[in-house]
mmCIF file of the N, C-alpha and C atoms, coordinates in Angstrom:
data_MODEL
# 
_entry.id   MODEL 
# 
loop_
_atom_site.group_PDB 
_atom_site.id 
_atom_site.type_symbol 
_atom_site.label_atom_id 
_atom_site.label_alt_id 
_atom_site.label_comp_id 
_atom_site.label_asym_id 
_atom_site.label_entity_id 
_atom_site.label_seq_id 
_atom_site.pdbx_PDB_ins_code 
_atom_site.Cartn_x 
_atom_site.Cartn_y 
_atom_site.Cartn_z 
_atom_site.occupancy 
_atom_site.B_iso_or_equiv 
_atom_site.pdbx_formal_charge 
_atom_site.auth_seq_id 
_atom_site.auth_comp_id 
_atom_site.auth_asym_id 
_atom_site.auth_atom_id 
_atom_site.pdbx_PDB_model_num 
ATOM 1   N N  . MET A 1 1  ? -30.006 -55.755 -32.316 1.00 0.00 ? 1  MET A N  1 
ATOM 2   C CA . MET A 1 1  ? -28.961 -54.775 -31.338 1.00 0.00 ? 1  MET A CA 1 
ATOM 3   C C  . MET A 1 1  ? -28.906 -56.511 -30.476 1.00 0.00 ? 1  MET A C  1 
ATOM 4   N N  . PRO A 1 2  ? -26.986 -56.216 -30.419 1.00 0.00 ? 2  PRO A N  1 
ATOM 5   C CA . PRO A 1 2  ? -26.183 -57.651 -29.035 1.00 0.00 ? 2  PRO A CA 1 
ATOM 6   C C  . PRO A 1 2  ? -27.102 -57.039 -28.093 1.00 0.00 ? 2  PRO A C  1 
ATOM 7   N N  . LYS A 1 3  ? -26.653 -58.292 -27.497 1.00 0.00 ? 3  LYS A N  1 
ATOM 8   C CA . LYS A 1 3  ? -27.054 -58.456 -26.018 1.00 0.00 ? 3  LYS A CA 1 
ATOM 9   C C  . LYS A 1 3  ? -25.784 -57.770 -25.242 1.00 0.00 ? 3  LYS A C  1 
ATOM 10  N N  . ALA A 1 4  ? -26.246 -56.878 -24.173 1.00 0.00 ? 4  ALA A N  1 
ATOM 11  C CA . ALA A 1 4  ? -25.218 -56.319 -23.216 1.00 0.00 ? 4  ALA A CA 1 
ATOM 12  C C  . ALA A 1 4  ? -23.969 -57.738 -22.795 1.00 0.00 ? 4  ALA A C  1 
ATOM 13  N N  . THR A 1 5  ? -22.978 -57.868 -22.686 1.00 0.00 ? 5  THR A N  1 
ATOM 14  C CA . THR A 1 5  ? -21.909 -58.301 -22.215 1.00 0.00 ? 5  THR A CA 1 
ATOM 15  C C  . THR A 1 5  ? -21.195 -58.072 -20.891 1.00 0.00 ? 5  THR A C  1 
ATOM 16  N N  . GLU A 1 6  ? -21.238 -58.838 -19.809 1.00 0.00 ? 6  GLU A N  1 
ATOM 17  C CA . GLU A 1 6  ? -20.369 -58.604 -18.818 1.00 0.00 ? 6  GLU A CA 1 
ATOM 18  C C  . GLU A 1 6  ? -19.794 -57.186 -18.337 1.00 0.00 ? 6  GLU A C  1 
ATOM 19  N N  . GLY A 1 7  ? -18.801 -56.680 -19.455 1.00 0.00 ? 7  GLY A N  1 
ATOM 20  C CA . GLY A 1 7  ? -18.248 -55.856 -18.878 1.00 0.00 ? 7  GLY A CA 1 
ATOM 21  C C  . GLY A 1 7  ? -19.256 -54.569 -19.268 1.00 0.00 ? 7  GLY A C  1 
ATOM 22  N N  . ASP A 1 8  ? -20.224 -54.633 -19.879 1.00 0.00 ? 8  ASP A N  1 
ATOM 23  C CA . ASP A 1 8  ? -21.355 -53.530 -20.352 1.00 0.00 ? 8  ASP A CA 1 
ATOM 24  C C  . ASP A 1 8  ? -21.864 -52.713 -18.665 1.00 0.00 ? 8  ASP A C  1 
ATOM 25  N N  . PHE A 1 9  ? -22.432 -54.258 -18.377 1.00 0.00 ? 9  PHE A N  1 
ATOM 26  C CA . PHE A 1 9  ? -23.455 -54.227 -16.802 1.00 0.00 ? 9  PHE A CA 1 
ATOM 27  C C  . PHE A 1 9  ? -21.917 -53.890 -15.748 1.00 0.00 ? 9  PHE A C  1 
ATOM 28  N N  . SER A 1 10 ? -20.459 -53.964 -16.058 1.00 0.00 ? 10 SER A N  1 
ATOM 29  C CA . SER A 1 10 ? -19.830 -53.656 -15.027 1.00 0.00 ? 10 SER A CA 1 
ATOM 30  C C  . SER A 1 10 ? -19.887 -52.363 -15.094 1.00 0.00 ? 10 SER A C  1 
ATOM 31  N N  . VAL A 1 11 ? -19.754 -51.637 -16.682 1.00 0.00 ? 11 VAL A N  1 
ATOM 32  C CA . VAL A 1 11 ? -19.206 -50.461 -16.228 1.00 0.00 ? 11 VAL A CA 1 
ATOM 33  C C  . VAL A 1 11 ? -20.507 -49.236 -16.143 1.00 0.00 ? 11 VAL A C  1 
ATOM 34  N N  . LEU A 1 12 ? -21.360 -50.273 -16.095 1.00 0.00 ? 12 LEU A N  1 
ATOM 35  C CA . LEU A 1 12 ? -23.026 -49.826 -16.264 1.00 0.00 ? 12 LEU A CA 1 
ATOM 36  C C  . LEU A 1 12 ? -23.219 -49.445 -14.199 1.00 0.00 ? 12 LEU A C  1 
ATOM 37  N N  . HIS A 1 13 ? -22.817 -50.653 -13.514 1.00 0.00 ? 13 HIS A N  1 
ATOM 38  C CA . HIS A 1 13 ? -22.642 -50.981 -12.010 1.00 0.00 ? 13 HIS A CA 1 
ATOM 39  C C  . HIS A 1 13 ? -21.847 -50.130 -11.735 1.00 0.00 ? 13 HIS A C  1 
ATOM 40  N N  . GLY A 1 14 ? -20.339 -49.919 -12.236 1.00 0.00 ? 14 GLY A N  1 
ATOM 41  C CA . GLY A 1 14 ? -19.653 -48.452 -11.167 1.00 0.00 ? 14 GLY A CA 1 
ATOM 42  C C  . GLY A 1 14 ? -20.306 -47.165 -11.510 1.00 0.00 ? 14 GLY A C  1 
ATOM 43  N N  . LEU A 1 15 ? -21.191 -46.929 -13.349 1.00 0.00 ? 15 LEU A N  1 
ATOM 44  C CA . LEU A 1 15 ? -21.917 -45.637 -13.338 1.00 0.00 ? 15 LEU A CA 1 
ATOM 45  C C  . LEU A 1 15 ? -22.353 -45.202 -12.321 1.00 0.00 ? 15 LEU A C  1 
ATOM 46  N N  . VAL A 1 16 ? -23.586 -46.068 -11.848 1.00 0.00 ? 16 VAL A N  1 
ATOM 47  C CA . VAL A 1 16 ? -24.153 -46.049 -11.022 1.00 0.00 ? 16 VAL A CA 1 
ATOM 48  C C  . VAL A 1 16 ? -23.766 -45.810 -9.838  1.00 0.00 ? 16 VAL A C  1 
ATOM 49  N N  . THR A 1 17 ? -23.169 -46.607 -9.090  1.00 0.00 ? 17 THR A N  1 
ATOM 50  C CA . THR A 1 17 ? -22.248 -46.549 -8.174  1.00 0.00 ? 17 THR A CA 1 
ATOM 51  C C  . THR A 1 17 ? -21.537 -44.933 -7.613  1.00 0.00 ? 17 THR A C  1 
ATOM 52  N N  . THR A 1 18 ? -21.240 -45.066 -8.489  1.00 0.00 ? 18 THR A N  1 
ATOM 53  C CA . THR A 1 18 ? -20.719 -42.887 -8.219  1.00 0.00 ? 18 THR A CA 1 
ATOM 54  C C  . THR A 1 18 ? -21.582 -42.494 -8.722  1.00 0.00 ? 18 THR A C  1 
ATOM 55  N N  . GLU A 1 19 ? -22.578 -42.259 -9.159  1.00 0.00 ? 19 GLU A N  1 
ATOM 56  C CA . GLU A 1 19 ? -23.457 -41.246 -9.204  1.00 0.00 ? 19 GLU A CA 1 
ATOM 57  C C  . GLU A 1 19 ? -23.750 -41.177 -8.150  1.00 0.00 ? 19 GLU A C  1 
ATOM 58  N N  . LEU A 1 20 ? -24.687 -42.306 -7.564  1.00 0.00 ? 20 LEU A N  1 
ATOM 59  C CA . LEU A 1 20 ? -25.545 -42.089 -6.233  1.00 0.00 ? 20 LEU A CA 1 
ATOM 60  C C  . LEU A 1 20 ? -24.255 -41.654 -4.759  1.00 0.00 ? 20 LEU A C  1 
ATOM 61  N N  . THR A 1 21 ? -23.213 -42.520 -5.256  1.00 0.00 ? 21 THR A N  1 
ATOM 62  C CA . THR A 1 21 ? -21.865 -41.811 -4.092  1.00 0.00 ? 21 THR A CA 1 
ATOM 63  C C  . THR A 1 21 ? -21.846 -40.411 -4.437  1.00 0.00 ? 21 THR A C  1 
ATOM 64  N N  . ASN A 1 22 ? -22.052 -40.006 -5.649  1.00 0.00 ? 22 ASN A N  1 
ATOM 65  C CA . ASN A 1 22 ? -21.952 -38.758 -5.525  1.00 0.00 ? 22 ASN A CA 1 
ATOM 66  C C  . ASN A 1 22 ? -22.115 -37.744 -5.235  1.00 0.00 ? 22 ASN A C  1 
ATOM 67  N N  . ARG A 1 23 ? -23.865 -37.927 -5.681  1.00 0.00 ? 23 ARG A N  1 
ATOM 68  C CA . ARG A 1 23 ? -25.265 -37.496 -5.275  1.00 0.00 ? 23 ARG A CA 1 
ATOM 69  C C  . ARG A 1 23 ? -25.195 -37.245 -3.770  1.00 0.00 ? 23 ARG A C  1 
ATOM 70  N N  . ILE A 1 24 ? -25.035 -38.250 -2.841  1.00 0.00 ? 24 ILE A N  1 
ATOM 71  C CA . ILE A 1 24 ? -25.072 -38.024 -1.453  1.00 0.00 ? 24 ILE A CA 1 
ATOM 72  C C  . ILE A 1 24 ? -23.945 -37.216 -0.854  1.00 0.00 ? 24 ILE A C  1 
ATOM 73  N N  . ARG A 1 25 ? -22.637 -37.437 -1.470  1.00 0.00 ? 25 ARG A N  1 
ATOM 74  C CA . ARG A 1 25 ? -21.455 -37.146 -0.835  1.00 0.00 ? 25 ARG A CA 1 
ATOM 75  C C  . ARG A 1 25 ? -22.084 -35.469 -0.863  1.00 0.00 ? 25 ARG A C  1 
ATOM 76  N N  . LYS A 1 26 ? -22.725 -34.758 -1.959  1.00 0.00 ? 26 LYS A N  1 
ATOM 77  C CA . LYS A 1 26 ? -22.817 -33.337 -1.882  1.00 0.00 ? 26 LYS A CA 1 
ATOM 78  C C  . LYS A 1 26 ? -23.849 -33.042 -1.458  1.00 0.00 ? 26 LYS A C  1 
ATOM 79  N N  . GLY A 1 27 ? -24.456 -33.457 -0.369  1.00 0.00 ? 27 GLY A N  1 
ATOM 80  C CA . GLY A 1 27 ? -25.515 -33.057 0.854   1.00 0.00 ? 27 GLY A CA 1 
ATOM 81  C C  . GLY A 1 27 ? -26.830 -32.526 -0.015  1.00 0.00 ? 27 GLY A C  1 
ATOM 82  N N  . GLU A 1 28 ? -26.294 -31.151 -0.058  1.00 0.00 ? 28 GLU A N  1 
ATOM 83  C CA . GLU A 1 28 ? -27.338 -30.224 -0.068  1.00 0.00 ? 28 GLU A CA 1 
ATOM 84  C C  . GLU A 1 28 ? -28.124 -30.826 -1.842  1.00 0.00 ? 28 GLU A C  1 
ATOM 85  N N  . ASP A 1 29 ? -27.681 -31.490 -2.722  1.00 0.00 ? 29 ASP A N  1 
ATOM 86  C CA . ASP A 1 29 ? -28.286 -31.441 -3.775  1.00 0.00 ? 29 ASP A CA 1 
ATOM 87  C C  . ASP A 1 29 ? -29.055 -33.145 -3.607  1.00 0.00 ? 29 ASP A C  1 
ATOM 88  N N  . CYS A 1 30 ? -29.282 -33.724 -2.449  1.00 0.00 ? 30 CYS A N  1 
ATOM 89  C CA . CYS A 1 30 ? -29.436 -35.062 -2.383  1.00 0.00 ? 30 CYS A CA 1 
ATOM 90  C C  . CYS A 1 30 ? -30.475 -34.754 -1.624  1.00 0.00 ? 30 CYS A C  1 
ATOM 91  N N  . ALA A 1 31 ? -30.855 -35.551 -2.899  1.00 0.00 ? 31 ALA A N  1 
ATOM 92  C CA . ALA A 1 31 ? -32.605 -35.656 -2.577  1.00 0.00 ? 31 ALA A CA 1 
ATOM 93  C C  . ALA A 1 31 ? -32.987 -37.079 -1.958  1.00 0.00 ? 31 ALA A C  1 
ATOM 94  N N  . THR A 1 32 ? -34.491 -37.452 -0.942  1.00 0.00 ? 32 THR A N  1 
ATOM 95  C CA . THR A 1 32 ? -34.706 -38.362 -0.398  1.00 0.00 ? 32 THR A CA 1 
ATOM 96  C C  . THR A 1 32 ? -34.556 -39.470 -1.636  1.00 0.00 ? 32 THR A C  1 
ATOM 97  N N  . ALA A 1 33 ? -35.512 -38.927 -2.610  1.00 0.00 ? 33 ALA A N  1 
ATOM 98  C CA . ALA A 1 33 ? -35.266 -40.797 -3.373  1.00 0.00 ? 33 ALA A CA 1 
ATOM 99  C C  . ALA A 1 33 ? -33.886 -40.649 -4.220  1.00 0.00 ? 33 ALA A C  1 
ATOM 100 N N  . ASP A 1 34 ? -32.890 -39.969 -3.556  1.00 0.00 ? 34 ASP A N  1 
ATOM 101 C CA . ASP A 1 34 ? -31.282 -40.412 -3.839  1.00 0.00 ? 34 ASP A CA 1 
ATOM 102 C C  . ASP A 1 34 ? -30.915 -41.188 -2.980  1.00 0.00 ? 34 ASP A C  1 
ATOM 103 N N  . LEU A 1 35 ? -31.458 -41.273 -1.611  1.00 0.00 ? 35 LEU A N  1 
ATOM 104 C CA . LEU A 1 35 ? -30.804 -41.836 -0.500  1.00 0.00 ? 35 LEU A CA 1 
ATOM 105 C C  . LEU A 1 35 ? -31.603 -43.454 -0.820  1.00 0.00 ? 35 LEU A C  1 
ATOM 106 N N  . LYS A 1 36 ? -32.721 -43.137 -1.054  1.00 0.00 ? 36 LYS A N  1 
ATOM 107 C CA . LYS A 1 36 ? -33.766 -44.258 -1.738  1.00 0.00 ? 36 LYS A CA 1 
ATOM 108 C C  . LYS A 1 36 ? -33.136 -45.034 -2.610  1.00 0.00 ? 36 LYS A C  1 
ATOM 109 N N  . ALA A 1 37 ? -32.762 -44.608 -3.752  1.00 0.00 ? 37 ALA A N  1 
ATOM 110 C CA . ALA A 1 37 ? -32.265 -45.255 -4.587  1.00 0.00 ? 37 ALA A CA 1 
ATOM 111 C C  . ALA A 1 37 ? -30.542 -45.897 -4.010  1.00 0.00 ? 37 ALA A C  1 
ATOM 112 N N  . ALA A 1 38 ? -30.248 -45.221 -3.417  1.00 0.00 ? 38 ALA A N  1 
ATOM 113 C CA . ALA A 1 38 ? -28.946 -45.963 -2.453  1.00 0.00 ? 38 ALA A CA 1 
ATOM 114 C C  . ALA A 1 38 ? -29.483 -46.942 -1.753  1.00 0.00 ? 38 ALA A C  1 
ATOM 115 N N  . ILE A 1 39 ? -30.284 -46.558 -1.305  1.00 0.00 ? 39 ILE A N  1 
ATOM 116 C CA . ILE A 1 39 ? -30.840 -48.465 -0.203  1.00 0.00 ? 39 ILE A CA 1 
ATOM 117 C C  . ILE A 1 39 ? -30.662 -49.234 -0.889  1.00 0.00 ? 39 ILE A C  1 
ATOM 118 N N  . ASP A 1 40 ? -32.133 -48.758 -1.833  1.00 0.00 ? 40 ASP A N  1 
ATOM 119 C CA . ASP A 1 40 ? -32.222 -50.514 -2.890  1.00 0.00 ? 40 ASP A CA 1 
ATOM 120 C C  . ASP A 1 40 ? -31.005 -50.759 -3.721  1.00 0.00 ? 40 ASP A C  1 
ATOM 121 N N  . TRP A 1 41 ? -30.218 -49.524 -3.795  1.00 0.00 ? 41 TRP A N  1 
ATOM 122 C CA . TRP A 1 41 ? -28.771 -50.352 -4.729  1.00 0.00 ? 41 TRP A CA 1 
ATOM 123 C C  . TRP A 1 41 ? -28.260 -51.409 -4.275  1.00 0.00 ? 41 TRP A C  1 
ATOM 124 N N  . LEU A 1 42 ? -27.989 -51.040 -2.425  1.00 0.00 ? 42 LEU A N  1 
ATOM 125 C CA . LEU A 1 42 ? -27.004 -51.543 -1.995  1.00 0.00 ? 42 LEU A CA 1 
ATOM 126 C C  . LEU A 1 42 ? -27.806 -53.050 -1.365  1.00 0.00 ? 42 LEU A C  1 
ATOM 127 N N  . THR A 1 43 ? -29.131 -52.872 -1.364  1.00 0.00 ? 43 THR A N  1 
ATOM 128 C CA . THR A 1 43 ? -29.849 -54.158 -0.938  1.00 0.00 ? 43 THR A CA 1 
ATOM 129 C C  . THR A 1 43 ? -29.760 -54.946 -2.245  1.00 0.00 ? 43 THR A C  1 
ATOM 130 N N  . LYS A 1 44 ? -30.152 -54.849 -3.530  1.00 0.00 ? 44 LYS A N  1 
ATOM 131 C CA . LYS A 1 44 ? -30.362 -55.531 -4.602  1.00 0.00 ? 44 LYS A CA 1 
ATOM 132 C C  . LYS A 1 44 ? -28.518 -56.027 -4.795  1.00 0.00 ? 44 LYS A C  1 
ATOM 133 N N  . ASN A 1 45 ? -27.817 -55.604 -4.342  1.00 0.00 ? 45 ASN A N  1 
ATOM 134 C CA . ASN A 1 45 ? -26.061 -55.761 -4.293  1.00 0.00 ? 45 ASN A CA 1 
ATOM 135 C C  . ASN A 1 45 ? -25.532 -56.886 -3.243  1.00 0.00 ? 45 ASN A C  1 
ATOM 136 N N  . ASN A 1 46 ? -26.821 -56.638 -2.198  1.00 0.00 ? 46 ASN A N  1 
ATOM 137 C CA . ASN A 1 46 ? -25.998 -57.677 -0.795  1.00 0.00 ? 46 ASN A CA 1 
ATOM 138 C C  . ASN A 1 46 ? -25.232 -57.086 -0.224  1.00 0.00 ? 46 ASN A C  1 
ATOM 139 N N  . ILE A 1 47 ? -25.340 -55.877 -0.386  1.00 0.00 ? 47 ILE A N  1 
ATOM 140 C CA . ILE A 1 47 ? -24.710 -54.961 0.260   1.00 0.00 ? 47 ILE A CA 1 
ATOM 141 C C  . ILE A 1 47 ? -24.908 -54.985 1.986   1.00 0.00 ? 47 ILE A C  1 
ATOM 142 N N  . THR A 1 48 ? -24.293 -55.467 2.885   1.00 0.00 ? 48 THR A N  1 
ATOM 143 C CA . THR A 1 48 ? -24.477 -54.895 4.240   1.00 0.00 ? 48 THR A CA 1 
ATOM 144 C C  . THR A 1 48 ? -23.746 -54.452 5.439   1.00 0.00 ? 48 THR A C  1 
ATOM 145 N N  . GLY A 1 49 ? -23.824 -54.104 6.396   1.00 0.00 ? 49 GLY A N  1 
ATOM 146 C CA . GLY A 1 49 ? -23.051 -53.457 7.368   1.00 0.00 ? 49 GLY A CA 1 
ATOM 147 C C  . GLY A 1 49 ? -23.427 -53.900 8.678   1.00 0.00 ? 49 GLY A C  1 
ATOM 148 N N  . VAL A 1 50 ? -22.355 -53.782 9.745   1.00 0.00 ? 50 VAL A N  1 
ATOM 149 C CA . VAL A 1 50 ? -22.661 -54.042 10.983  1.00 0.00 ? 50 VAL A CA 1 
ATOM 150 C C  . VAL A 1 50 ? -22.071 -52.920 11.444  1.00 0.00 ? 50 VAL A C  1 
ATOM 151 N N  . ALA A 1 51 ? -23.480 -52.633 12.862  1.00 0.00 ? 51 ALA A N  1 
ATOM 152 C CA . ALA A 1 51 ? -23.274 -51.552 13.524  1.00 0.00 ? 51 ALA A CA 1 
ATOM 153 C C  . ALA A 1 51 ? -21.958 -51.480 14.740  1.00 0.00 ? 51 ALA A C  1 
ATOM 154 N N  . THR A 1 52 ? -21.035 -51.343 14.452  1.00 0.00 ? 52 THR A N  1 
ATOM 155 C CA . THR A 1 52 ? -19.593 -51.542 15.167  1.00 0.00 ? 52 THR A CA 1 
ATOM 156 C C  . THR A 1 52 ? -19.190 -50.250 15.997  1.00 0.00 ? 52 THR A C  1 
ATOM 157 N N  . ASP A 1 53 ? -18.774 -50.023 16.845  1.00 0.00 ? 53 ASP A N  1 
ATOM 158 C CA . ASP A 1 53 ? -18.711 -48.388 17.566  1.00 0.00 ? 53 ASP A CA 1 
ATOM 159 C C  . ASP A 1 53 ? -16.907 -48.389 16.766  1.00 0.00 ? 53 ASP A C  1 
ATOM 160 N N  . GLY A 1 54 ? -17.580 -46.665 15.843  1.00 0.00 ? 54 GLY A N  1 
ATOM 161 C CA . GLY A 1 54 ? -17.099 -45.748 15.560  1.00 0.00 ? 54 GLY A CA 1 
ATOM 162 C C  . GLY A 1 54 ? -17.411 -45.615 13.915  1.00 0.00 ? 54 GLY A C  1 
ATOM 163 N N  . THR A 1 55 ? -18.677 -46.640 13.346  1.00 0.00 ? 55 THR A N  1 
ATOM 164 C CA . THR A 1 55 ? -18.550 -46.585 12.265  1.00 0.00 ? 55 THR A CA 1 
ATOM 165 C C  . THR A 1 55 ? -20.280 -45.210 12.018  1.00 0.00 ? 55 THR A C  1 
ATOM 166 N N  . PRO A 1 56 ? -20.234 -45.182 10.868  1.00 0.00 ? 56 PRO A N  1 
ATOM 167 C CA . PRO A 1 56 ? -21.551 -44.344 10.871  1.00 0.00 ? 56 PRO A CA 1 
ATOM 168 C C  . PRO A 1 56 ? -22.743 -45.237 10.894  1.00 0.00 ? 56 PRO A C  1 
ATOM 169 N N  . LEU A 1 57 ? -22.735 -45.997 10.541  1.00 0.00 ? 57 LEU A N  1 
ATOM 170 C CA . LEU A 1 57 ? -24.084 -47.011 10.859  1.00 0.00 ? 57 LEU A CA 1 
ATOM 171 C C  . LEU A 1 57 ? -24.479 -47.030 12.128  1.00 0.00 ? 57 LEU A C  1 
ATOM 172 N N  . LYS A 1 58 ? -23.349 -47.424 13.215  1.00 0.00 ? 58 LYS A N  1 
ATOM 173 C CA . LYS A 1 58 ? -23.713 -47.176 14.687  1.00 0.00 ? 58 LYS A CA 1 
ATOM 174 C C  . LYS A 1 58 ? -23.958 -45.611 14.937  1.00 0.00 ? 58 LYS A C  1 
ATOM 175 N N  . ALA A 1 59 ? -23.634 -44.798 14.454  1.00 0.00 ? 59 ALA A N  1 
ATOM 176 C CA . ALA A 1 59 ? -23.717 -43.398 14.857  1.00 0.00 ? 59 ALA A CA 1 
ATOM 177 C C  . ALA A 1 59 ? -25.222 -43.070 14.227  1.00 0.00 ? 59 ALA A C  1 
ATOM 178 N N  . LEU A 1 60 ? -25.462 -44.082 13.192  1.00 0.00 ? 60 LEU A N  1 
ATOM 179 C CA . LEU A 1 60 ? -26.822 -43.865 12.929  1.00 0.00 ? 60 LEU A CA 1 
ATOM 180 C C  . LEU A 1 60 ? -28.306 -44.390 14.314  1.00 0.00 ? 60 LEU A C  1 
ATOM 181 N N  . LEU A 1 61 ? -27.828 -45.490 14.230  1.00 0.00 ? 61 LEU A N  1 
ATOM 182 C CA . LEU A 1 61 ? -28.268 -46.433 14.679  1.00 0.00 ? 61 LEU A CA 1 
ATOM 183 C C  . LEU A 1 61 ? -28.334 -46.034 16.197  1.00 0.00 ? 61 LEU A C  1 
ATOM 184 N N  . ASP A 1 62 ? -27.143 -44.953 16.958  1.00 0.00 ? 62 ASP A N  1 
ATOM 185 C CA . ASP A 1 62 ? -27.700 -44.498 18.070  1.00 0.00 ? 62 ASP A CA 1 
ATOM 186 C C  . ASP A 1 62 ? -28.415 -42.976 17.828  1.00 0.00 ? 62 ASP A C  1 
ATOM 187 N N  . GLY A 1 63 ? -28.464 -42.228 16.987  1.00 0.00 ? 63 GLY A N  1 
ATOM 188 C CA . GLY A 1 63 ? -28.996 -41.570 16.606  1.00 0.00 ? 63 GLY A CA 1 
ATOM 189 C C  . GLY A 1 63 ? -30.794 -41.449 16.832  1.00 0.00 ? 63 GLY A C  1 
ATOM 190 N N  . LEU A 1 64 ? -30.936 -43.137 16.748  1.00 0.00 ? 64 LEU A N  1 
ATOM 191 C CA . LEU A 1 64 ? -32.956 -42.968 16.315  1.00 0.00 ? 64 LEU A CA 1 
ATOM 192 C C  . LEU A 1 64 ? -33.189 -42.718 17.688  1.00 0.00 ? 64 LEU A C  1 
ATOM 193 N N  . THR A 1 65 ? -34.510 -41.903 18.071  1.00 0.00 ? 65 THR A N  1 
ATOM 194 C CA . THR A 1 65 ? -35.125 -41.771 19.184  1.00 0.00 ? 65 THR A CA 1 
ATOM 195 C C  . THR A 1 65 ? -36.056 -42.324 18.935  1.00 0.00 ? 65 THR A C  1 
ATOM 196 N N  . ASP A 1 66 ? -37.014 -42.811 18.437  1.00 0.00 ? 66 ASP A N  1 
ATOM 197 C CA . ASP A 1 66 ? -38.026 -42.954 18.030  1.00 0.00 ? 66 ASP A CA 1 
ATOM 198 C C  . ASP A 1 66 ? -38.190 -44.715 17.184  1.00 0.00 ? 66 ASP A C  1 
ATOM 199 N N  . GLY A 1 67 ? -38.783 -44.959 17.587  1.00 0.00 ? 67 GLY A N  1 
ATOM 200 C CA . GLY A 1 67 ? -38.920 -46.543 16.951  1.00 0.00 ? 67 GLY A CA 1 
ATOM 201 C C  . GLY A 1 67 ? -38.474 -47.265 18.534  1.00 0.00 ? 67 GLY A C  1 
ATOM 202 N N  . ASP A 1 68 ? -38.015 -48.731 18.044  1.00 0.00 ? 68 ASP A N  1 
ATOM 203 C CA . ASP A 1 68 ? -37.519 -50.175 18.526  1.00 0.00 ? 68 ASP A CA 1 
ATOM 204 C C  . ASP A 1 68 ? -36.026 -49.852 17.936  1.00 0.00 ? 68 ASP A C  1 
ATOM 205 N N  . LYS A 1 69 ? -35.344 -49.706 18.714  1.00 0.00 ? 69 LYS A N  1 
ATOM 206 C CA . LYS A 1 69 ? -34.061 -49.725 18.301  1.00 0.00 ? 69 LYS A CA 1 
ATOM 207 C C  . LYS A 1 69 ? -33.304 -50.849 18.637  1.00 0.00 ? 69 LYS A C  1 
ATOM 208 N N  . ASP A 1 70 ? -34.147 -51.789 19.614  1.00 0.00 ? 70 ASP A N  1 
ATOM 209 C CA . ASP A 1 70 ? -33.530 -53.137 19.381  1.00 0.00 ? 70 ASP A CA 1 
ATOM 210 C C  . ASP A 1 70 ? -33.989 -53.823 17.915  1.00 0.00 ? 70 ASP A C  1 
ATOM 211 N N  . PHE A 1 71 ? -34.924 -53.528 17.120  1.00 0.00 ? 71 PHE A N  1 
ATOM 212 C CA . PHE A 1 71 ? -35.509 -54.475 16.467  1.00 0.00 ? 71 PHE A CA 1 
ATOM 213 C C  . PHE A 1 71 ? -34.960 -53.711 14.904  1.00 0.00 ? 71 PHE A C  1 
ATOM 214 N N  . VAL A 1 72 ? -34.134 -52.713 15.067  1.00 0.00 ? 72 VAL A N  1 
ATOM 215 C CA . VAL A 1 72 ? -33.306 -51.770 14.097  1.00 0.00 ? 72 VAL A CA 1 
ATOM 216 C C  . VAL A 1 72 ? -31.976 -52.740 14.339  1.00 0.00 ? 72 VAL A C  1 
ATOM 217 N N  . GLU A 1 73 ? -31.463 -52.946 15.452  1.00 0.00 ? 73 GLU A N  1 
ATOM 218 C CA . GLU A 1 73 ? -29.979 -53.476 15.774  1.00 0.00 ? 73 GLU A CA 1 
ATOM 219 C C  . GLU A 1 73 ? -30.112 -54.618 15.179  1.00 0.00 ? 73 GLU A C  1 
ATOM 220 N N  . ARG A 1 74 ? -30.687 -55.546 15.565  1.00 0.00 ? 74 ARG A N  1 
ATOM 221 C CA . ARG A 1 74 ? -31.149 -56.975 14.903  1.00 0.00 ? 74 ARG A CA 1 
ATOM 222 C C  . ARG A 1 74 ? -31.135 -56.680 13.366  1.00 0.00 ? 74 ARG A C  1 
ATOM 223 N N  . LEU A 1 75 ? -31.692 -55.717 12.630  1.00 0.00 ? 75 LEU A N  1 
ATOM 224 C CA . LEU A 1 75 ? -31.765 -55.924 10.866  1.00 0.00 ? 75 LEU A CA 1 
ATOM 225 C C  . LEU A 1 75 ? -30.263 -55.785 10.749  1.00 0.00 ? 75 LEU A C  1 
ATOM 226 N N  . THR A 1 76 ? -29.663 -54.975 11.710  1.00 0.00 ? 76 THR A N  1 
ATOM 227 C CA . THR A 1 76 ? -28.122 -54.773 11.161  1.00 0.00 ? 76 THR A CA 1 
ATOM 228 C C  . THR A 1 76 ? -27.054 -55.704 11.927  1.00 0.00 ? 76 THR A C  1 
ATOM 229 N N  . THR A 1 77 ? -27.373 -56.705 12.431  1.00 0.00 ? 77 THR A N  1 
ATOM 230 C CA . THR A 1 77 ? -26.270 -57.560 12.507  1.00 0.00 ? 77 THR A CA 1 
ATOM 231 C C  . THR A 1 77 ? -26.326 -58.810 12.062  1.00 0.00 ? 77 THR A C  1 
# 
């Protein structure tokens, strides 16, 4: 069996990203495992975000009522 090409991996990357995005957008069909998979996918692909005003990440940070907000903020910057 021949080795996968860079193009093969690119297609797979796109499919996984699209599938995770679709599951999360549907909402009611999104399981905790889907969110975990998306977080892992972002992490493995070195995707980060900055919690600036008006962004969903900032809204998430502002919505945290339990835990250490300063710790979470340091993680997002």
